[in-house]
Structure formats: C-alpha cells, structure tokens
ROTOR-775959 format. One line per field, with one value per residue: residue in one letter; z, x, y of N, C-alpha, C in turn. Coordinates in Angstrom, 2 decimals. Example, Ala and Ser with C-alpha at 12.3 -4.5 7.8 and 13.67 -1.06 7.14 Angstrom:
! residues 2
type = (a  s)
nZ = (7.80  7.08)
nX = (13.19  12.85)
nY = (-5.69  -2.25)
caZ = (7.80  7.14)
caX = (12.30  13.67)
caY = (-4.50  -1.06)
cZ = (7.80  7.87)
cX = (13.20  12.90)
cY = (-3.30  0.03)
! end
This chain:
! residues 258
type = (m  s  k  r  a  l  k  r  q  l  r  e  g  a  f  d  a  g  q  f  e  g  d  d  k  i  r  r  l  p  l  d  r  g  w  s  p  l  a  h  h  n  d  d  r  v  p  g  r  d  q  g  y  l  k  t  i  k  a  k  s  e  g  q  q  a  l  m  d  a  i  d  a  r  n  l  v  l  a  l  g  p  a  g  t  g  k  t  y  l  a  i  a  k  a  v  e  a  l  e  s  g  r  v  g  r  i  v  l  s  r  p  a  v  e  a  g  e  s  i  g  f  l  p  g  d  a  e  e  k  l  a  p  y  l  r  p  l  y  d  a  l  s  d  r  l  s  m  k  r  v  r  a  l  m  s  e  g  a  i  e  i  a  p  v  g  f  m  r  g  r  t  l  n  n  a  f  v  v  i  d  e  a  q  n  c  t  y  v  q  l  k  m  l  l  t  r  l  g  w  h  s  t  m  v  v  t  g  d  p  n  q  s  d  l  l  p  e  i  s  g  l  a  p  v  a  s  k  l  e  e  i  g  n  v  a  v  v  r  l  g  d  r  d  i  v  r  h  p  l  v  a  e  m  l  s  v  l)
nZ = (-31.44  -29.67  -27.35  -25.57  -25.51  -24.44  -21.85  -20.88  -20.83  -18.94  -16.69  -16.36  -15.87  -17.90  -19.24  -21.39  -21.25  -22.98  -25.59  -26.38  -26.74  -28.23  -29.03  -28.87  -27.84  -25.66  -22.31  -19.46  -16.17  -13.49  -10.90  -8.74  -7.22  -5.84  -5.97  -3.25  -1.12  0.98  1.62  2.28  1.16  -1.45  -2.15  -4.13  -6.49  -9.70  -10.12  -12.00  -13.81  -12.49  -11.55  -8.93  -7.70  -6.30  -6.83  -7.13  -5.62  -6.56  -5.89  -7.69  -7.64  -5.83  -3.65  -3.19  -2.53  -0.15  1.37  1.51  2.89  5.29  6.28  6.81  8.89  10.93  13.36  13.10  10.43  8.42  5.34  3.07  0.22  -3.28  -5.47  -7.03  -6.33  -5.23  -2.54  -1.01  -2.32  -1.93  0.84  1.38  -0.04  1.48  3.81  3.07  2.50  5.06  6.38  4.93  5.43  8.09  10.01  11.13  12.50  11.35  9.03  9.10  7.57  7.03  6.33  6.08  5.81  3.76  1.53  -1.70  -2.42  -3.46  -2.96  -2.44  -1.59  -0.19  0.57  -0.13  1.76  4.17  6.81  5.85  3.07  2.62  3.19  1.33  -1.18  -0.27  0.69  -1.45  -2.93  -1.29  -1.44  -4.14  -4.21  -2.58  -4.07  -6.18  -5.15  -4.04  -5.02  -5.53  -4.46  -2.51  -0.92  0.01  1.49  3.51  4.73  5.72  7.64  9.39  9.14  7.49  7.73  6.89  7.55  8.30  9.57  11.74  13.10  14.58  17.09  20.52  20.29  20.51  18.65  18.33  17.17  14.40  11.07  10.22  8.09  7.41  5.26  2.99  4.86  4.93  5.05  7.61  10.82  13.26  15.80  15.14  13.89  16.05  17.68  16.04  15.81  18.38  18.55  18.08  18.85  20.58  18.80  16.26  13.17  11.78  9.06  7.79  5.28  2.91  1.25  1.95  0.39  -0.99  0.37  1.31  3.25  5.01  4.93  7.49  9.07  8.43  9.76  9.07  8.13  10.38  12.31  11.14  11.05  13.77  14.60  13.21  14.79  16.45  16.94  16.56  14.80  11.41  8.88  5.68  2.85  -0.23  -3.66  -6.78  -8.52  -7.82  -8.81  -10.37  -12.18  -15.27  -17.19  -17.56  -15.23  -13.30  -14.59  -14.64  -11.89  -11.18  -12.00  -11.16)
nX = (32.27  30.58  27.77  27.89  30.60  31.61  30.48  31.80  34.45  34.23  33.55  35.82  37.72  39.14  38.52  38.92  38.86  39.88  39.39  37.11  37.61  37.16  34.61  31.79  29.36  29.57  30.19  32.23  31.24  31.22  33.56  34.41  32.45  29.27  25.69  23.55  20.83  20.47  19.87  21.85  24.11  24.08  24.67  26.19  24.89  24.04  22.33  19.33  20.13  20.09  17.19  14.76  11.87  10.13  8.44  8.94  6.79  4.82  3.03  0.10  -1.56  -2.60  -4.13  -3.42  -0.75  -1.07  -2.22  -0.12  1.80  0.44  0.32  3.00  3.36  1.45  0.03  -2.49  -4.64  -7.31  -8.60  -10.70  -12.72  -13.76  -14.08  -11.12  -9.23  -6.89  -6.65  -6.51  -4.35  -2.17  -2.02  -1.35  1.04  2.61  2.62  4.08  6.49  7.21  7.52  9.60  11.67  12.09  10.78  8.40  7.20  5.35  2.60  -0.79  -3.74  -7.11  -10.56  -14.13  -16.27  -18.45  -21.08  -21.31  -24.04  -25.19  -26.00  -23.72  -24.04  -23.47  -20.14  -17.66  -15.07  -12.42  -12.21  -10.41  -10.55  -13.22  -13.29  -11.62  -12.61  -13.59  -11.33  -9.67  -9.07  -7.11  -4.99  -4.41  -3.45  -1.19  0.34  1.05  2.95  4.82  6.30  4.25  5.34  7.01  5.08  3.62  5.64  6.15  3.65  3.52  5.48  4.28  4.61  2.97  -0.43  -3.72  -6.99  -10.50  -12.75  -14.20  -12.44  -10.77  -11.36  -10.53  -7.78  -4.42  -2.49  0.69  3.74  3.15  1.83  -1.24  -3.95  -7.17  -9.53  -12.20  -13.89  -16.33  -18.24  -18.38  -19.88  -20.65  -19.96  -18.23  -16.11  -15.23  -14.28  -12.19  -10.46  -9.54  -7.76  -5.22  -1.84  1.37  4.00  2.86  1.06  -2.00  -4.17  -7.19  -9.44  -11.96  -15.14  -17.67  -19.92  -20.37  -21.39  -22.30  -24.04  -26.99  -27.54  -27.80  -26.57  -23.88  -20.76  -18.60  -18.61  -19.67  -17.71  -15.37  -15.95  -15.99  -13.38  -11.90  -11.63  -9.58  -6.24  -4.05  -4.86  -5.22  -7.41  -8.02  -9.50  -10.32  -11.04  -12.94  -11.03  -8.78  -8.88  -7.38  -7.90  -9.44  -10.38  -13.15  -14.23  -14.18  -15.89  -18.29  -18.81  -19.35  -21.93  -23.45)
nY = (-26.34  -28.88  -28.86  -30.93  -31.54  -29.18  -29.27  -31.49  -30.60  -28.55  -30.09  -31.63  -29.79  -28.59  -26.34  -23.62  -20.31  -18.48  -19.15  -17.92  -15.26  -12.12  -12.59  -10.86  -11.57  -13.08  -12.76  -12.45  -13.22  -10.83  -11.20  -9.81  -8.63  -9.37  -9.90  -9.25  -10.20  -8.49  -5.15  -3.23  -4.21  -3.59  -1.01  0.08  0.22  1.49  4.45  4.77  2.84  0.35  -0.37  -0.29  -2.09  -0.53  2.42  5.95  8.23  11.01  13.95  14.80  16.89  19.85  19.17  16.47  16.85  18.25  16.23  14.34  15.86  16.23  13.61  13.19  14.97  14.60  12.33  11.32  11.26  12.28  11.59  12.84  12.58  12.45  9.52  8.31  10.21  9.39  8.74  6.27  5.05  6.83  6.77  4.08  3.96  5.71  4.23  1.92  3.16  4.07  1.64  0.40  2.14  1.75  3.22  2.38  -0.73  -2.40  -2.77  -2.10  -2.77  -1.98  -2.44  -1.99  -4.83  -4.59  -5.09  -3.77  -2.62  -4.92  -8.36  -10.92  -13.41  -16.72  -17.48  -19.83  -21.59  -20.75  -18.23  -16.29  -16.64  -16.02  -13.33  -12.25  -11.07  -8.57  -7.31  -7.10  -4.65  -3.47  -5.28  -4.92  -2.26  -2.53  -4.37  -2.80  -1.17  -2.89  -6.01  -8.93  -11.21  -10.18  -8.94  -11.17  -12.41  -10.51  -10.50  -13.10  -12.89  -11.22  -8.52  -7.10  -6.67  -7.44  -6.79  -7.08  -4.52  -5.48  -7.13  -5.61  -4.70  -4.18  -4.11  -2.73  -0.69  -0.40  1.15  1.12  1.53  2.50  2.02  2.92  2.07  3.01  4.27  5.50  3.58  2.82  2.86  5.45  4.51  2.40  3.80  5.35  3.33  2.36  4.60  4.85  2.80  3.58  3.54  3.97  5.64  5.43  5.82  6.81  6.65  7.60  6.96  7.93  8.49  10.52  10.89  8.58  6.36  3.04  2.62  3.77  7.31  8.50  6.65  6.27  7.20  8.80  11.53  13.11  12.46  13.47  16.21  16.84  16.18  18.02  20.20  19.70  20.41  18.69  16.79  16.05  16.95  16.35  17.53  16.47  17.32  17.49  18.46  17.13  14.60  11.88  9.95  8.87  11.73  11.85  10.86  12.90  14.69  13.26  12.90  15.48  15.91  13.77)
caZ = (-30.39  -29.23  -25.94  -24.77  -25.33  -23.50  -20.51  -20.45  -20.49  -17.66  -15.63  -16.19  -15.55  -19.04  -19.98  -21.75  -21.55  -24.03  -26.93  -26.70  -26.84  -29.47  -29.24  -28.03  -27.31  -24.44  -21.34  -18.21  -15.02  -12.56  -9.71  -7.64  -6.38  -6.08  -5.47  -1.97  -0.82  1.99  0.92  2.49  0.36  -2.84  -2.21  -5.27  -7.71  -10.47  -10.24  -13.37  -14.55  -11.67  -10.99  -7.98  -7.98  -5.65  -7.63  -6.39  -5.79  -6.59  -5.87  -8.98  -7.40  -4.56  -2.60  -2.90  -1.81  1.21  2.07  1.80  3.94  6.54  6.77  7.36  10.05  11.96  13.65  12.69  9.25  7.75  3.94  2.53  -1.15  -4.22  -6.03  -8.00  -5.87  -4.75  -1.07  -0.55  -2.91  -1.26  2.22  1.38  -0.47  2.65  4.76  2.58  2.68  6.48  6.74  4.29  6.06  9.47  10.95  11.81  12.44  10.61  8.37  9.36  6.65  7.41  5.68  6.46  4.89  3.40  0.12  -2.39  -3.05  -3.95  -2.12  -3.15  -1.07  0.60  0.00  0.44  2.26  5.55  7.02  4.97  1.71  2.57  3.26  0.26  -2.14  0.32  0.95  -2.66  -3.30  -0.52  -2.05  -5.41  -3.94  -2.07  -5.14  -7.05  -4.49  -3.83  -5.78  -4.76  -3.70  -1.32  -0.08  0.68  2.49  4.64  5.43  6.48  8.78  10.25  8.93  6.85  8.16  6.29  8.35  8.29  10.73  12.86  13.80  15.18  18.45  21.64  19.98  20.61  17.52  18.57  16.17  13.19  10.16  10.09  7.07  7.45  3.94  2.83  6.18  4.83  5.33  9.05  11.66  14.20  16.88  14.59  13.72  17.38  18.11  15.24  16.11  19.69  18.47  17.83  19.95  20.56  17.61  15.16  12.32  11.26  7.99  7.54  3.96  2.55  0.54  2.60  -0.60  -1.65  1.40  1.07  4.39  5.01  5.27  8.92  9.77  8.18  10.78  8.64  8.07  11.71  13.00  10.55  11.47  15.17  14.74  12.60  15.83  17.20  16.18  16.27  13.82  10.10  8.03  4.33  1.99  -1.64  -4.51  -8.16  -9.19  -7.41  -9.42  -11.29  -13.11  -16.56  -17.01  -17.51  -13.85  -12.68  -15.22  -14.19  -10.49  -11.04  -12.33  -10.51)
caX = (32.33  29.24  27.46  28.35  32.04  31.84  30.16  32.86  35.62  33.97  33.58  37.18  38.59  39.99  37.85  39.80  38.04  40.50  38.91  35.96  38.03  36.74  33.19  31.11  28.12  29.88  30.86  32.56  30.55  32.16  33.85  34.83  31.31  28.08  24.46  23.10  19.46  20.48  19.89  23.07  25.19  23.88  24.71  26.97  24.10  24.06  20.97  18.84  20.38  19.57  15.96  14.05  10.45  9.41  8.46  8.83  5.47  4.76  1.67  -0.36  -2.44  -2.34  -4.77  -2.60  0.44  -1.51  -2.41  1.20  2.42  -0.28  0.74  4.34  3.38  0.48  -0.16  -3.83  -5.05  -8.53  -8.59  -12.04  -12.79  -14.43  -13.31  -10.09  -8.33  -5.64  -6.61  -6.01  -3.05  -1.15  -1.89  -0.60  2.39  3.30  2.80  5.20  7.70  7.57  7.98  10.89  12.70  12.25  10.11  7.39  7.52  4.35  1.51  -2.11  -4.74  -8.43  -11.72  -15.36  -16.75  -19.81  -21.35  -21.62  -25.35  -25.72  -25.64  -22.95  -24.43  -22.55  -18.82  -17.01  -13.72  -12.24  -12.49  -9.56  -11.07  -14.51  -13.07  -10.71  -13.20  -13.73  -10.02  -8.89  -8.48  -5.90  -3.94  -4.04  -2.61  0.09  1.10  1.57  4.12  5.76  5.95  3.37  6.20  7.44  3.89  3.35  6.69  5.91  2.45  3.86  6.29  3.47  4.93  1.79  -1.67  -4.93  -8.08  -11.73  -12.95  -14.71  -11.37  -9.86  -11.78  -9.73  -6.35  -3.64  -1.56  1.92  4.80  2.47  1.18  -2.59  -4.78  -8.58  -10.05  -13.66  -14.43  -17.72  -19.09  -18.30  -20.77  -19.97  -19.39  -17.09  -15.00  -14.72  -13.48  -10.97  -9.57  -8.95  -6.76  -3.93  -0.89  2.58  4.86  2.04  0.36  -3.25  -4.79  -8.57  -9.84  -13.34  -15.95  -18.98  -21.00  -20.47  -21.56  -23.24  -24.96  -27.93  -26.83  -27.78  -25.80  -22.46  -20.20  -17.37  -18.78  -19.70  -16.42  -14.41  -16.28  -15.61  -11.92  -11.29  -11.40  -8.38  -5.08  -3.11  -5.47  -5.35  -8.53  -7.74  -10.67  -9.97  -12.17  -12.93  -9.79  -7.70  -9.10  -6.30  -8.35  -9.86  -11.08  -14.59  -14.65  -14.47  -17.06  -19.48  -19.09  -19.88  -23.36  -24.15)
caY = (-27.37  -29.24  -28.60  -32.07  -31.40  -28.09  -29.74  -32.41  -29.80  -27.90  -31.09  -32.14  -28.68  -28.26  -25.26  -22.52  -19.15  -17.68  -19.49  -17.08  -13.88  -11.52  -12.83  -9.87  -12.12  -13.83  -11.91  -13.12  -12.66  -10.17  -12.00  -8.96  -8.28  -10.17  -9.31  -9.78  -9.80  -7.46  -3.87  -2.45  -4.77  -3.20  0.44  0.54  0.15  2.72  5.00  4.87  1.62  -0.72  0.18  -1.11  -2.26  0.56  3.64  7.20  8.83  12.45  14.49  15.29  18.04  20.52  18.40  15.31  17.31  18.55  14.94  13.77  16.67  15.96  12.30  13.34  15.86  14.25  10.91  10.93  12.02  11.86  12.03  12.74  13.05  11.55  8.42  8.66  11.26  8.79  8.69  4.98  4.77  7.63  6.30  2.82  4.26  6.25  3.13  1.11  3.98  4.07  0.29  0.13  2.98  1.34  4.12  1.57  -2.15  -3.17  -2.07  -2.69  -2.23  -2.46  -1.82  -2.70  -5.86  -4.19  -5.35  -2.52  -2.53  -6.18  -9.48  -11.93  -14.71  -17.53  -17.67  -21.01  -21.44  -20.30  -16.81  -15.47  -16.74  -15.33  -11.89  -11.82  -10.10  -7.25  -6.73  -7.13  -3.35  -3.21  -6.09  -4.29  -1.09  -3.01  -5.01  -1.77  -0.60  -3.98  -7.21  -9.82  -12.11  -9.43  -8.76  -12.45  -12.65  -9.61  -10.94  -14.31  -12.47  -10.38  -7.11  -6.54  -7.35  -6.92  -7.34  -6.28  -3.66  -6.26  -7.85  -4.63  -4.35  -4.67  -4.11  -1.50  -0.78  0.36  1.06  0.63  2.47  1.95  2.64  2.51  2.42  2.97  4.57  5.96  2.43  2.54  3.65  6.35  3.68  1.68  4.73  5.70  2.18  2.28  5.71  4.62  1.72  4.20  3.37  4.77  5.61  4.93  6.76  6.27  7.42  7.16  7.46  7.63  9.49  10.56  10.91  7.28  5.35  1.96  2.64  4.89  8.56  8.79  5.61  6.49  8.08  9.49  12.98  13.73  12.28  14.39  17.59  17.02  16.10  19.20  21.20  19.30  20.86  17.61  15.89  16.69  16.52  16.83  17.35  16.49  17.66  17.00  18.88  16.21  13.28  11.54  8.93  9.41  13.02  11.67  10.60  14.19  15.27  12.51  13.16  16.84  15.92  12.65)
cZ = (-29.86  -27.74  -25.05  -24.50  -24.35  -22.06  -19.99  -20.06  -19.16  -16.50  -15.33  -15.89  -16.68  -19.86  -20.19  -22.15  -22.68  -25.41  -27.35  -26.80  -28.22  -29.80  -28.32  -27.47  -26.01  -23.52  -20.05  -17.07  -14.08  -11.30  -8.50  -6.74  -6.76  -5.50  -4.18  -1.73  0.25  1.33  1.07  1.75  -1.09  -3.01  -3.42  -6.57  -8.40  -10.60  -11.71  -14.16  -13.81  -10.95  -10.02  -8.35  -7.42  -6.46  -6.72  -6.67  -5.74  -6.61  -7.24  -8.85  -6.07  -3.40  -2.22  -2.15  -0.36  2.02  2.44  2.90  5.29  7.13  7.40  8.68  11.19  12.15  13.27  11.57  8.72  6.35  3.36  1.11  -2.06  -4.73  -7.02  -7.57  -5.27  -3.25  -0.58  -1.05  -2.18  0.18  2.27  0.92  0.69  3.70  4.35  2.76  4.12  6.91  6.18  4.94  7.52  10.48  11.71  11.64  11.65  9.99  8.68  8.46  7.01  6.60  6.07  5.39  4.60  1.91  -0.55  -3.16  -3.59  -3.07  -2.93  -2.58  -0.28  -0.14  0.65  0.98  3.70  5.63  6.08  3.54  1.58  2.51  2.12  -0.73  -1.58  0.46  -0.30  -3.07  -2.54  -1.05  -3.35  -5.19  -3.42  -3.19  -6.13  -6.46  -4.26  -4.73  -4.91  -3.95  -2.41  -0.38  0.69  1.77  3.72  5.42  6.26  7.71  9.78  10.11  8.21  7.26  7.50  6.97  8.20  9.60  11.95  13.67  14.56  16.63  19.49  21.41  20.26  19.59  17.77  17.43  14.84  12.35  9.80  9.02  7.17  6.14  3.91  4.14  6.11  5.08  6.77  9.79  12.59  15.30  16.37  14.42  15.06  17.91  17.36  15.61  17.46  19.71  18.36  19.06  19.79  19.26  16.40  14.40  11.79  10.21  7.71  6.23  3.69  1.83  1.16  1.63  -1.33  -0.65  0.96  2.25  4.21  5.48  6.76  9.72  9.59  9.15  10.34  8.69  9.46  12.48  12.47  11.00  12.91  15.35  14.11  13.64  16.66  16.37  15.78  15.29  12.51  9.35  6.67  3.45  0.54  -2.47  -5.91  -8.89  -8.85  -8.01  -10.48  -12.20  -14.44  -16.35  -16.96  -16.10  -13.16  -13.27  -14.77  -12.75  -10.27  -11.33  -11.64  -9.05)
cX = (30.92  29.05  27.97  29.85  32.38  31.56  31.26  34.12  35.44  34.09  35.00  38.18  39.49  39.40  38.82  38.95  38.60  39.99  37.72  36.33  37.66  35.29  32.41  29.79  28.32  30.68  31.08  31.82  31.55  32.32  34.18  33.68  30.12  26.86  24.07  21.68  19.39  20.72  21.23  24.26  25.10  23.92  25.46  26.19  24.09  22.64  20.58  19.06  19.82  18.34  15.34  12.59  9.67  9.56  8.33  7.48  5.60  3.31  1.32  -1.34  -2.08  -2.97  -3.97  -1.34  0.10  -1.70  -1.07  1.91  1.76  0.13  2.13  4.34  2.48  0.42  -1.53  -4.29  -6.34  -8.52  -9.96  -12.06  -13.43  -13.51  -12.29  -9.14  -7.04  -5.53  -5.96  -4.60  -1.94  -0.94  -1.07  0.83  3.22  3.55  3.98  6.51  8.16  8.10  9.37  12.01  12.93  11.58  8.99  7.77  6.53  3.33  0.22  -3.12  -6.09  -9.49  -12.96  -15.78  -18.22  -19.99  -21.86  -22.93  -25.91  -25.22  -24.89  -23.18  -23.34  -21.23  -18.15  -15.62  -13.68  -12.46  -11.68  -10.09  -12.41  -14.32  -12.22  -11.35  -13.33  -12.39  -9.15  -8.33  -7.21  -4.73  -3.47  -3.12  -1.24  0.96  1.64  2.80  5.21  5.37  5.09  4.18  6.65  6.26  3.59  4.38  6.47  4.67  2.72  4.69  5.47  3.76  3.81  0.58  -2.85  -6.11  -9.32  -11.89  -13.38  -13.65  -10.45  -10.20  -10.85  -8.23  -5.73  -2.52  -0.38  2.91  4.25  1.99  -0.16  -3.34  -6.18  -9.21  -11.56  -14.38  -15.86  -18.71  -18.97  -19.31  -19.96  -19.28  -18.17  -15.88  -14.40  -13.85  -12.16  -9.98  -8.88  -8.01  -5.35  -3.03  0.33  3.36  4.11  1.41  -0.89  -3.80  -6.16  -9.02  -11.29  -13.99  -17.34  -20.15  -21.17  -20.61  -22.58  -24.19  -25.96  -27.20  -26.74  -26.99  -24.31  -21.90  -19.02  -17.52  -18.85  -18.39  -15.40  -14.68  -15.89  -14.10  -11.21  -10.96  -10.16  -7.15  -4.12  -3.66  -5.65  -6.53  -8.32  -8.94  -10.26  -11.23  -12.04  -11.63  -8.62  -7.85  -8.03  -6.65  -8.72  -10.62  -12.59  -15.10  -15.02  -15.71  -18.35  -19.83  -19.64  -21.37  -24.13  -24.45)
cY = (-27.63  -28.92  -29.72  -31.96  -30.28  -28.51  -30.67  -31.64  -29.08  -28.88  -31.55  -31.02  -28.25  -27.12  -24.10  -21.32  -18.32  -17.98  -18.64  -15.60  -13.33  -11.73  -11.92  -10.38  -12.86  -12.92  -12.68  -12.44  -12.00  -10.99  -11.14  -8.54  -9.15  -9.51  -10.00  -9.35  -8.74  -6.12  -3.15  -3.02  -4.34  -1.69  0.97  0.42  1.51  3.23  5.12  3.60  0.42  -0.21  -0.81  -1.20  -1.09  1.84  4.86  7.84  10.35  12.90  15.06  16.45  18.66  19.75  17.17  15.71  17.64  17.28  14.34  14.54  16.40  14.62  12.37  14.10  15.41  12.73  10.41  11.86  11.42  12.46  11.77  13.29  12.03  10.45  8.94  9.75  10.71  8.69  7.40  4.73  5.54  7.15  5.01  3.04  4.83  5.17  2.26  1.86  3.97  2.71  0.03  0.95  2.63  2.24  3.42  0.10  -2.97  -2.23  -2.83  -2.00  -2.83  -1.74  -2.61  -3.69  -5.60  -4.40  -4.08  -2.61  -3.82  -7.31  -10.52  -13.32  -15.41  -17.70  -18.88  -20.68  -20.97  -18.79  -15.93  -15.47  -16.01  -13.82  -11.35  -10.84  -8.69  -6.54  -6.65  -5.76  -3.01  -4.02  -5.44  -3.10  -1.51  -3.58  -4.00  -1.10  -1.63  -5.14  -8.11  -10.81  -11.45  -9.21  -10.04  -12.73  -11.78  -10.00  -12.18  -13.98  -11.65  -8.90  -6.38  -7.35  -6.66  -7.59  -6.48  -5.52  -4.46  -6.97  -6.89  -4.30  -4.98  -4.64  -2.74  -1.61  0.16  0.13  0.54  1.81  1.86  2.74  2.05  2.99  2.28  3.26  5.10  4.83  1.97  3.41  4.54  5.54  2.93  2.60  5.16  4.58  2.13  3.38  5.51  3.43  2.29  4.10  4.27  4.56  5.06  6.09  6.09  7.22  6.80  7.78  7.09  8.78  9.50  10.52  9.57  6.15  4.30  1.78  3.77  6.15  8.83  7.76  5.81  7.52  8.90  11.00  13.62  13.58  13.28  15.82  17.85  17.04  17.29  20.26  20.90  19.65  19.77  16.59  16.66  16.09  17.17  16.50  17.54  16.77  17.09  17.35  17.96  14.82  13.03  10.37  9.58  10.72  12.90  11.42  11.90  14.83  14.57  12.84  14.57  16.91  14.80  12.94)
! end
C-alpha cells in the first residue's frame, strides 16, 4: 500500500492496525503511560536502560575524595593543586548536584578576566561577548554535566550565573553554590572581597594553583589566604598533588620537572 493511501485511511478513520500484525518492524506506541518533562512523572524509568544526561561522578584519587567530602561537610572550601587534578570539574559537578537536588536555588560561577601571558587586544561586541573567552572553561565544565540546551535554559531563568570577579563586589549570595575558579589570578584584596560574599545557606568553593599564576608572585593572594584560613576549623583547605592528576600521565611527569 502506498504512503498516500495510508495517509488517506488515517485521515478518514479507516486505518486497520491489524494488517500489520506479524511485522516485527512495526510496534504500537504505549498508550498507558507517556513521558513528561517533570522529573517526578518519570520515576518508573528502568535504571540502566533509560539513561540520563547527568553522569555519576566518582573520585579517582584520595585527594579528589577528600575534596568531595570537604564540599559536603563545609560551607567554604579552598582546593589548591596543579592542573589536571579535577578541582574545577568536581566543584561544578557538586554545584550541579546541589541545584538539581534542590539544596540551593542557583549556581554562581566566577573567575578573573586575566589574559594568560598574552594580549588578545580589542574584542568586539557587548560585555557578555567580550568576557566569553575568559569564561569559556566554565561553560565547558557545565556542558559536560548538563546539556547545553539545559544550561541555556537555566541561565535564562537566572538559576545559573557566570560572571567575572569584577562583577561580584557589593553582592550577598544567599541560597547559592558559588565556585571561584582560577583564584591564583586574584589579588589578596579581590579574594577577601569574594570570600565575604558568602551568604546564608550557601556553599563556596575556591579553586586555583598558586604555582600557575599569571600575576606576579607577590601580587597573587591565593597562597597567603589559604595559609591563614587553614587555621579556621570551619574552613576546609584541600591541597591536591601530582598523584591526583587525572589527565594524560605525561602531565604529571612534566609538572614534576617544570
């Protein structure tokens, strides 16, 4: 039977589903249940078969496990360590987990807009377009935990906010999960300002590598701030090392000699 004839039968209500019995390539859609965009309407999904976009994260080293435990136990966590130890990724993964579970109402991600050793000159566009290259690593980490469509929707709703450090002054961040990335490029005064943004029912994670600052060593404030906050019992300072690097094994070998 031609497609045109099938469409005519459907339109006229003369379609006979029985004519396809025995054809294993054609299956009737289930009418007893339907998919809903609301999560609580999909509780009957079969684990392992109906997979979600969000992946379960597991620590790949003792240092990463210590960082994850510290984030669960403390409202303020400083994660210091070399590149590739998963500092930013774990922090953003925990932020997404807190948002999806309803423990916080929004995610605030921030990093300093500092050029990494070279000048990129004038950037066209509005403020958001000018700052996009600096904030791109945060978008990448978010898109790995959520689909970009979901990220854009949450950003339009205000549930996810990505902003440079300079836009954080004067704010109080309540009911939020705050991640300050690349904190080694913040001065002591900037870090003091950022840490005092912490509000009620909020968690803040500050990540950075004091040995990879794009500022002069005496200007970067991450190392002195971390050493002072280590004396406070309610603040967790987690120091990751080369053994916690989860990138290519050559990264750990290079960092041991560079």
